[in-house]
mmCIF file of the N, C-alpha and C atoms, coordinates in Angstrom:
data_MODEL
# 
_entry.id   MODEL 
# 
loop_
_atom_site.group_PDB 
_atom_site.id 
_atom_site.type_symbol 
_atom_site.label_atom_id 
_atom_site.label_alt_id 
_atom_site.label_comp_id 
_atom_site.label_asym_id 
_atom_site.label_entity_id 
_atom_site.label_seq_id 
_atom_site.pdbx_PDB_ins_code 
_atom_site.Cartn_x 
_atom_site.Cartn_y 
_atom_site.Cartn_z 
_atom_site.occupancy 
_atom_site.B_iso_or_equiv 
_atom_site.pdbx_formal_charge 
_atom_site.auth_seq_id 
_atom_site.auth_comp_id 
_atom_site.auth_asym_id 
_atom_site.auth_atom_id 
_atom_site.pdbx_PDB_model_num 
ATOM 1   N N  . MET A 1 1  ? -41.818 -64.326 103.744 1.00 0.00 ? 1  MET A N  1 
ATOM 2   C CA . MET A 1 1  ? -42.865 -64.351 104.751 1.00 0.00 ? 1  MET A CA 1 
ATOM 3   C C  . MET A 1 1  ? -43.427 -62.937 104.932 1.00 0.00 ? 1  MET A C  1 
ATOM 4   N N  . THR A 1 2  ? -44.728 -62.811 104.899 1.00 0.00 ? 2  THR A N  1 
ATOM 5   C CA . THR A 1 2  ? -45.348 -61.497 105.057 1.00 0.00 ? 2  THR A CA 1 
ATOM 6   C C  . THR A 1 2  ? -45.745 -61.288 106.515 1.00 0.00 ? 2  THR A C  1 
ATOM 7   N N  . ALA A 1 3  ? -45.735 -60.047 106.928 1.00 0.00 ? 3  ALA A N  1 
ATOM 8   C CA . ALA A 1 3  ? -46.126 -59.710 108.294 1.00 0.00 ? 3  ALA A CA 1 
ATOM 9   C C  . ALA A 1 3  ? -47.641 -59.815 108.430 1.00 0.00 ? 3  ALA A C  1 
ATOM 10  N N  . GLU A 1 4  ? -48.080 -60.266 109.585 1.00 0.00 ? 4  GLU A N  1 
ATOM 11  C CA . GLU A 1 4  ? -49.516 -60.376 109.846 1.00 0.00 ? 4  GLU A CA 1 
ATOM 12  C C  . GLU A 1 4  ? -50.092 -58.975 110.052 1.00 0.00 ? 4  GLU A C  1 
ATOM 13  N N  . THR A 1 5  ? -51.247 -58.728 109.460 1.00 0.00 ? 5  THR A N  1 
ATOM 14  C CA . THR A 1 5  ? -51.886 -57.420 109.612 1.00 0.00 ? 5  THR A CA 1 
ATOM 15  C C  . THR A 1 5  ? -53.171 -57.569 110.414 1.00 0.00 ? 5  THR A C  1 
ATOM 16  N N  . TYR A 1 6  ? -53.605 -56.471 110.999 1.00 0.00 ? 6  TYR A N  1 
ATOM 17  C CA . TYR A 1 6  ? -54.822 -56.432 111.803 1.00 0.00 ? 6  TYR A CA 1 
ATOM 18  C C  . TYR A 1 6  ? -55.653 -55.247 111.348 1.00 0.00 ? 6  TYR A C  1 
ATOM 19  N N  . LYS A 1 7  ? -56.941 -55.482 111.188 1.00 0.00 ? 7  LYS A N  1 
ATOM 20  C CA . LYS A 1 7  ? -57.856 -54.401 110.832 1.00 0.00 ? 7  LYS A CA 1 
ATOM 21  C C  . LYS A 1 7  ? -58.995 -54.436 111.839 1.00 0.00 ? 7  LYS A C  1 
ATOM 22  N N  . GLY A 1 8  ? -59.125 -53.368 112.607 1.00 0.00 ? 8  GLY A N  1 
ATOM 23  C CA . GLY A 1 8  ? -60.157 -53.318 113.632 1.00 0.00 ? 8  GLY A CA 1 
ATOM 24  C C  . GLY A 1 8  ? -60.116 -51.991 114.350 1.00 0.00 ? 8  GLY A C  1 
ATOM 25  N N  . ASP A 1 9  ? -60.547 -52.008 115.613 1.00 0.00 ? 9  ASP A N  1 
ATOM 26  C CA . ASP A 1 9  ? -60.571 -50.755 116.353 1.00 0.00 ? 9  ASP A CA 1 
ATOM 27  C C  . ASP A 1 9  ? -59.667 -50.836 117.574 1.00 0.00 ? 9  ASP A C  1 
ATOM 28  N N  . ALA A 1 10 ? -59.249 -49.668 118.028 1.00 0.00 ? 10 ALA A N  1 
ATOM 29  C CA . ALA A 1 10 ? -58.438 -49.534 119.233 1.00 0.00 ? 10 ALA A CA 1 
ATOM 30  C C  . ALA A 1 10 ? -58.762 -48.190 119.857 1.00 0.00 ? 10 ALA A C  1 
ATOM 31  N N  . TYR A 1 11 ? -58.479 -48.068 121.133 1.00 0.00 ? 11 TYR A N  1 
ATOM 32  C CA . TYR A 1 11 ? -58.747 -46.819 121.849 1.00 0.00 ? 11 TYR A CA 1 
ATOM 33  C C  . TYR A 1 11 ? -57.588 -45.859 121.643 1.00 0.00 ? 11 TYR A C  1 
ATOM 34  N N  . CYS A 1 12 ? -57.889 -44.662 121.171 1.00 0.00 ? 12 CYS A N  1 
ATOM 35  C CA . CYS A 1 12 ? -56.882 -43.616 121.010 1.00 0.00 ? 12 CYS A CA 1 
ATOM 36  C C  . CYS A 1 12 ? -56.887 -42.764 122.274 1.00 0.00 ? 12 CYS A C  1 
ATOM 37  N N  . VAL A 1 13 ? -55.749 -42.692 122.944 1.00 0.00 ? 13 VAL A N  1 
ATOM 38  C CA . VAL A 1 13 ? -55.655 -41.959 124.202 1.00 0.00 ? 13 VAL A CA 1 
ATOM 39  C C  . VAL A 1 13 ? -55.776 -40.454 123.970 1.00 0.00 ? 13 VAL A C  1 
ATOM 40  N N  . LYS A 1 14 ? -55.256 -39.980 122.862 1.00 0.00 ? 14 LYS A N  1 
ATOM 41  C CA . LYS A 1 14 ? -55.298 -38.544 122.578 1.00 0.00 ? 14 LYS A CA 1 
ATOM 42  C C  . LYS A 1 14 ? -56.716 -38.090 122.207 1.00 0.00 ? 14 LYS A C  1 
ATOM 43  N N  . CYS A 1 15 ? -57.407 -38.848 121.353 1.00 0.00 ? 15 CYS A N  1 
ATOM 44  C CA . CYS A 1 15 ? -58.779 -38.504 120.947 1.00 0.00 ? 15 CYS A CA 1 
ATOM 45  C C  . CYS A 1 15 ? -59.812 -38.896 122.010 1.00 0.00 ? 15 CYS A C  1 
ATOM 46  N N  . LYS A 1 16 ? -59.446 -39.842 122.873 1.00 0.00 ? 16 LYS A N  1 
ATOM 47  C CA . LYS A 1 16 ? -60.341 -40.395 123.899 1.00 0.00 ? 16 LYS A CA 1 
ATOM 48  C C  . LYS A 1 16 ? -61.562 -41.061 123.281 1.00 0.00 ? 16 LYS A C  1 
ATOM 49  N N  . GLU A 1 17 ? -61.352 -41.746 122.154 1.00 0.00 ? 17 GLU A N  1 
ATOM 50  C CA . GLU A 1 17 ? -62.409 -42.489 121.472 1.00 0.00 ? 17 GLU A CA 1 
ATOM 51  C C  . GLU A 1 17 ? -61.815 -43.721 120.814 1.00 0.00 ? 17 GLU A C  1 
ATOM 52  N N  . LYS A 1 18 ? -62.703 -44.697 120.518 1.00 0.00 ? 18 LYS A N  1 
ATOM 53  C CA . LYS A 1 18 ? -62.268 -45.855 119.748 1.00 0.00 ? 18 LYS A CA 1 
ATOM 54  C C  . LYS A 1 18 ? -62.193 -45.461 118.287 1.00 0.00 ? 18 LYS A C  1 
ATOM 55  N N  . ARG A 1 19 ? -61.119 -45.857 117.627 1.00 0.00 ? 19 ARG A N  1 
ATOM 56  C CA . ARG A 1 19 ? -60.914 -45.533 116.212 1.00 0.00 ? 19 ARG A CA 1 
ATOM 57  C C  . ARG A 1 19 ? -60.606 -46.810 115.437 1.00 0.00 ? 19 ARG A C  1 
ATOM 58  N N  . ASP A 1 20 ? -61.126 -46.896 114.216 1.00 0.00 ? 20 ASP A N  1 
ATOM 59  C CA . ASP A 1 20 ? -60.767 -47.990 113.319 1.00 0.00 ? 20 ASP A CA 1 
ATOM 60  C C  . ASP A 1 20 ? -59.391 -47.705 112.748 1.00 0.00 ? 20 ASP A C  1 
ATOM 61  N N  . PHE A 1 21 ? -58.548 -48.733 112.696 1.00 0.00 ? 21 PHE A N  1 
ATOM 62  C CA . PHE A 1 21 ? -57.210 -48.570 112.146 1.00 0.00 ? 21 PHE A CA 1 
ATOM 63  C C  . PHE A 1 21 ? -56.762 -49.873 111.509 1.00 0.00 ? 21 PHE A C  1 
ATOM 64  N N  . GLU A 1 22 ? -55.698 -49.797 110.769 1.00 0.00 ? 22 GLU A N  1 
ATOM 65  C CA . GLU A 1 22 ? -55.083 -50.972 110.162 1.00 0.00 ? 22 GLU A CA 1 
ATOM 66  C C  . GLU A 1 22 ? -53.616 -50.946 110.541 1.00 0.00 ? 22 GLU A C  1 
ATOM 67  N N  . GLY A 1 23 ? -53.113 -52.055 111.082 1.00 0.00 ? 23 GLY A N  1 
ATOM 68  C CA . GLY A 1 23 ? -51.731 -52.069 111.535 1.00 0.00 ? 23 GLY A CA 1 
ATOM 69  C C  . GLY A 1 23 ? -51.126 -53.452 111.462 1.00 0.00 ? 23 GLY A C  1 
ATOM 70  N N  . THR A 1 24 ? -49.895 -53.542 111.928 1.00 0.00 ? 24 THR A N  1 
ATOM 71  C CA . THR A 1 24 ? -49.166 -54.804 111.916 1.00 0.00 ? 24 THR A CA 1 
ATOM 72  C C  . THR A 1 24 ? -49.235 -55.457 113.289 1.00 0.00 ? 24 THR A C  1 
ATOM 73  N N  . VAL A 1 25 ? -49.146 -56.782 113.299 1.00 0.00 ? 25 VAL A N  1 
ATOM 74  C CA . VAL A 1 25 ? -49.190 -57.545 114.544 1.00 0.00 ? 25 VAL A CA 1 
ATOM 75  C C  . VAL A 1 25 ? -47.763 -57.895 114.940 1.00 0.00 ? 25 VAL A C  1 
ATOM 76  N N  . LYS A 1 26 ? -47.419 -57.593 116.182 1.00 0.00 ? 26 LYS A N  1 
ATOM 77  C CA . LYS A 1 26 ? -46.095 -57.897 116.723 1.00 0.00 ? 26 LYS A CA 1 
ATOM 78  C C  . LYS A 1 26 ? -46.265 -58.702 117.997 1.00 0.00 ? 26 LYS A C  1 
ATOM 79  N N  . VAL A 1 27 ? -45.217 -59.436 118.377 1.00 0.00 ? 27 VAL A N  1 
ATOM 80  C CA . VAL A 1 27 ? -45.235 -60.201 119.621 1.00 0.00 ? 27 VAL A CA 1 
ATOM 81  C C  . VAL A 1 27 ? -44.419 -59.436 120.651 1.00 0.00 ? 27 VAL A C  1 
ATOM 82  N N  . SER A 1 28 ? -45.021 -59.167 121.810 1.00 0.00 ? 28 SER A N  1 
ATOM 83  C CA . SER A 1 28 ? -44.334 -58.410 122.860 1.00 0.00 ? 28 SER A CA 1 
ATOM 84  C C  . SER A 1 28 ? -43.352 -59.316 123.596 1.00 0.00 ? 28 SER A C  1 
ATOM 85  N N  . GLU A 1 29 ? -42.578 -58.720 124.493 1.00 0.00 ? 29 GLU A N  1 
ATOM 86  C CA . GLU A 1 29 ? -41.598 -59.475 125.270 1.00 0.00 ? 29 GLU A CA 1 
ATOM 87  C C  . GLU A 1 29 ? -42.261 -60.493 126.184 1.00 0.00 ? 29 GLU A C  1 
ATOM 88  N N  . SER A 1 30 ? -43.497 -60.223 126.610 1.00 0.00 ? 30 SER A N  1 
ATOM 89  C CA . SER A 1 30 ? -44.216 -61.145 127.493 1.00 0.00 ? 30 SER A CA 1 
ATOM 90  C C  . SER A 1 30 ? -44.910 -62.265 126.720 1.00 0.00 ? 30 SER A C  1 
ATOM 91  N N  . GLY A 1 31 ? -44.787 -62.267 125.391 1.00 0.00 ? 31 GLY A N  1 
ATOM 92  C CA . GLY A 1 31 ? -45.367 -63.329 124.586 1.00 0.00 ? 31 GLY A CA 1 
ATOM 93  C C  . GLY A 1 31 ? -46.769 -63.046 124.081 1.00 0.00 ? 31 GLY A C  1 
ATOM 94  N N  . ARG A 1 32 ? -47.275 -61.866 124.312 1.00 0.00 ? 32 ARG A N  1 
ATOM 95  C CA . ARG A 1 32 ? -48.610 -61.509 123.825 1.00 0.00 ? 32 ARG A CA 1 
ATOM 96  C C  . ARG A 1 32 ? -48.511 -60.837 122.462 1.00 0.00 ? 32 ARG A C  1 
ATOM 97  N N  . ARG A 1 33 ? -49.532 -61.088 121.645 1.00 0.00 ? 33 ARG A N  1 
ATOM 98  C CA . ARG A 1 33 ? -49.600 -60.431 120.341 1.00 0.00 ? 33 ARG A CA 1 
ATOM 99  C C  . ARG A 1 33 ? -50.259 -59.079 120.515 1.00 0.00 ? 33 ARG A C  1 
ATOM 100 N N  . MET A 1 34 ? -49.759 -58.074 119.806 1.00 0.00 ? 34 MET A N  1 
ATOM 101 C CA . MET A 1 34 ? -50.402 -56.769 119.838 1.00 0.00 ? 34 MET A CA 1 
ATOM 102 C C  . MET A 1 34 ? -50.351 -56.142 118.465 1.00 0.00 ? 34 MET A C  1 
ATOM 103 N N  . ALA A 1 35 ? -51.436 -55.464 118.134 1.00 0.00 ? 35 ALA A N  1 
ATOM 104 C CA . ALA A 1 35 ? -51.527 -54.758 116.862 1.00 0.00 ? 35 ALA A CA 1 
ATOM 105 C C  . ALA A 1 35 ? -51.127 -53.309 117.096 1.00 0.00 ? 35 ALA A C  1 
ATOM 106 N N  . GLN A 1 36 ? -50.236 -52.802 116.254 1.00 0.00 ? 36 GLN A N  1 
ATOM 107 C CA . GLN A 1 36 ? -49.794 -51.418 116.351 1.00 0.00 ? 36 GLN A CA 1 
ATOM 108 C C  . GLN A 1 36 ? -50.119 -50.713 115.055 1.00 0.00 ? 36 GLN A C  1 
ATOM 109 N N  . GLY A 1 37 ? -50.665 -49.511 115.181 1.00 0.00 ? 37 GLY A N  1 
ATOM 110 C CA . GLY A 1 37 ? -51.006 -48.728 114.009 1.00 0.00 ? 37 GLY A CA 1 
ATOM 111 C C  . GLY A 1 37 ? -51.060 -47.255 114.349 1.00 0.00 ? 37 GLY A C  1 
ATOM 112 N N  . ILE A 1 38 ? -51.601 -46.483 113.434 1.00 0.00 ? 38 ILE A N  1 
ATOM 113 C CA . ILE A 1 38 ? -51.684 -45.035 113.580 1.00 0.00 ? 38 ILE A CA 1 
ATOM 114 C C  . ILE A 1 38 ? -53.158 -44.622 113.587 1.00 0.00 ? 38 ILE A C  1 
ATOM 115 N N  . CYS A 1 39 ? -53.523 -43.731 114.498 1.00 0.00 ? 39 CYS A N  1 
ATOM 116 C CA . CYS A 1 39 ? -54.880 -43.181 114.543 1.00 0.00 ? 39 CYS A CA 1 
ATOM 117 C C  . CYS A 1 39 ? -55.103 -42.355 113.280 1.00 0.00 ? 39 CYS A C  1 
ATOM 118 N N  . PRO A 1 40 ? -56.179 -42.627 112.529 1.00 0.00 ? 40 PRO A N  1 
ATOM 119 C CA . PRO A 1 40 ? -56.407 -41.885 111.282 1.00 0.00 ? 40 PRO A CA 1 
ATOM 120 C C  . PRO A 1 40 ? -56.795 -40.420 111.498 1.00 0.00 ? 40 PRO A C  1 
ATOM 121 N N  . VAL A 1 41 ? -57.215 -40.045 112.702 1.00 0.00 ? 41 VAL A N  1 
ATOM 122 C CA . VAL A 1 41 ? -57.653 -38.675 112.964 1.00 0.00 ? 41 VAL A CA 1 
ATOM 123 C C  . VAL A 1 41 ? -56.498 -37.792 113.421 1.00 0.00 ? 41 VAL A C  1 
ATOM 124 N N  . CYS A 1 42 ? -55.765 -38.239 114.466 1.00 0.00 ? 42 CYS A N  1 
ATOM 125 C CA . CYS A 1 42 ? -54.741 -37.369 115.047 1.00 0.00 ? 42 CYS A CA 1 
ATOM 126 C C  . CYS A 1 42 ? -53.311 -37.824 114.754 1.00 0.00 ? 42 CYS A C  1 
ATOM 127 N N  . GLY A 1 43 ? -53.113 -39.047 114.250 1.00 0.00 ? 43 GLY A N  1 
ATOM 128 C CA . GLY A 1 43 ? -51.776 -39.514 113.894 1.00 0.00 ? 43 GLY A CA 1 
ATOM 129 C C  . GLY A 1 43 ? -50.980 -40.113 115.037 1.00 0.00 ? 43 GLY A C  1 
ATOM 130 N N  . THR A 1 44 ? -51.592 -40.308 116.201 1.00 0.00 ? 44 THR A N  1 
ATOM 131 C CA . THR A 1 44 ? -50.921 -40.905 117.347 1.00 0.00 ? 44 THR A CA 1 
ATOM 132 C C  . THR A 1 44 ? -50.850 -42.417 117.171 1.00 0.00 ? 44 THR A C  1 
ATOM 133 N N  . LYS A 1 45 ? -49.802 -43.032 117.721 1.00 0.00 ? 45 LYS A N  1 
ATOM 134 C CA . LYS A 1 45 ? -49.670 -44.485 117.670 1.00 0.00 ? 45 LYS A CA 1 
ATOM 135 C C  . LYS A 1 45 ? -50.702 -45.119 118.596 1.00 0.00 ? 45 LYS A C  1 
ATOM 136 N N  . VAL A 1 46 ? -51.434 -46.126 118.092 1.00 0.00 ? 46 VAL A N  1 
ATOM 137 C CA . VAL A 1 46 ? -52.417 -46.852 118.894 1.00 0.00 ? 46 VAL A CA 1 
ATOM 138 C C  . VAL A 1 46 ? -52.020 -48.320 118.948 1.00 0.00 ? 46 VAL A C  1 
ATOM 139 N N  . ASN A 1 47 ? -52.336 -48.973 120.070 1.00 0.00 ? 47 ASN A N  1 
ATOM 140 C CA . ASN A 1 47 ? -52.035 -50.381 120.275 1.00 0.00 ? 47 ASN A CA 1 
ATOM 141 C C  . ASN A 1 47 ? -53.294 -51.102 120.703 1.00 0.00 ? 47 ASN A C  1 
ATOM 142 N N  . ARG A 1 48 ? -53.405 -52.357 120.292 1.00 0.00 ? 48 ARG A N  1 
ATOM 143 C CA . ARG A 1 48 ? -54.491 -53.211 120.762 1.00 0.00 ? 48 ARG A CA 1 
ATOM 144 C C  . ARG A 1 48 ? -53.881 -54.550 121.125 1.00 0.00 ? 48 ARG A C  1 
ATOM 145 N N  . ILE A 1 49 ? -54.112 -54.987 122.357 1.00 0.00 ? 49 ILE A N  1 
ATOM 146 C CA . ILE A 1 49 ? -53.598 -56.261 122.829 1.00 0.00 ? 49 ILE A CA 1 
ATOM 147 C C  . ILE A 1 49 ? -54.507 -57.369 122.299 1.00 0.00 ? 49 ILE A C  1 
ATOM 148 N N  . LEU A 1 50 ? -53.900 -58.356 121.669 1.00 0.00 ? 50 LEU A N  1 
ATOM 149 C CA . LEU A 1 50 ? -54.627 -59.510 121.142 1.00 0.00 ? 50 LEU A CA 1 
ATOM 150 C C  . LEU A 1 50 ? -54.353 -60.702 122.055 1.00 0.00 ? 50 LEU A C  1 
ATOM 151 N N  . GLY A 1 51 ? -54.664 -61.892 121.635 1.00 0.00 ? 51 GLY A N  1 
ATOM 152 C CA . GLY A 1 51 ? -54.431 -63.079 122.446 1.00 0.00 ? 51 GLY A CA 1 
ATOM 153 C C  . GLY A 1 51 ? -52.961 -63.446 122.523 1.00 0.00 ? 51 GLY A C  1 
ATOM 154 N N  . LYS A 1 52 ? -52.665 -64.500 123.287 1.00 0.00 ? 52 LYS A N  1 
ATOM 155 C CA . LYS A 1 52 ? -51.288 -64.964 123.410 1.00 0.00 ? 52 LYS A CA 1 
ATOM 156 C C  . LYS A 1 52 ? -50.811 -65.573 122.102 1.00 0.00 ? 52 LYS A C  1 
ATOM 157 N N  . ALA A 1 53 ? -49.528 -65.418 121.828 1.00 0.00 ? 53 ALA A N  1 
ATOM 158 C CA . ALA A 1 53 ? -48.936 -66.021 120.636 1.00 0.00 ? 53 ALA A CA 1 
ATOM 159 C C  . ALA A 1 53 ? -48.838 -67.524 120.844 1.00 0.00 ? 53 ALA A C  1 
ATOM 160 N N  . GLN A 1 54 ? -49.067 -68.268 119.783 1.00 0.00 ? 54 GLN A N  1 
ATOM 161 C CA . GLN A 1 54 ? -49.026 -69.728 119.895 1.00 0.00 ? 54 GLN A CA 1 
ATOM 162 C C  . GLN A 1 54 ? -47.737 -70.280 119.375 1.00 0.00 ? 54 GLN A C  1 
# 
C-alpha cells in the first residue's frame, strides 16, 4: 500500500506566505486528514488541514 500524497499550497509561518509544496497525507488524532511537507524556500515543516477522513 502506498502513502497518499498531496500537491498544493500551504501557508508557511516562517516566510509568512503561501508556498507550493508536495507532501504526505496523514490522519490526525481527531480524525482529520492533513498534508505535511517541507517549505521549498526556508525548509520549515508546513501543514495543510484537509477534509475529514472517511
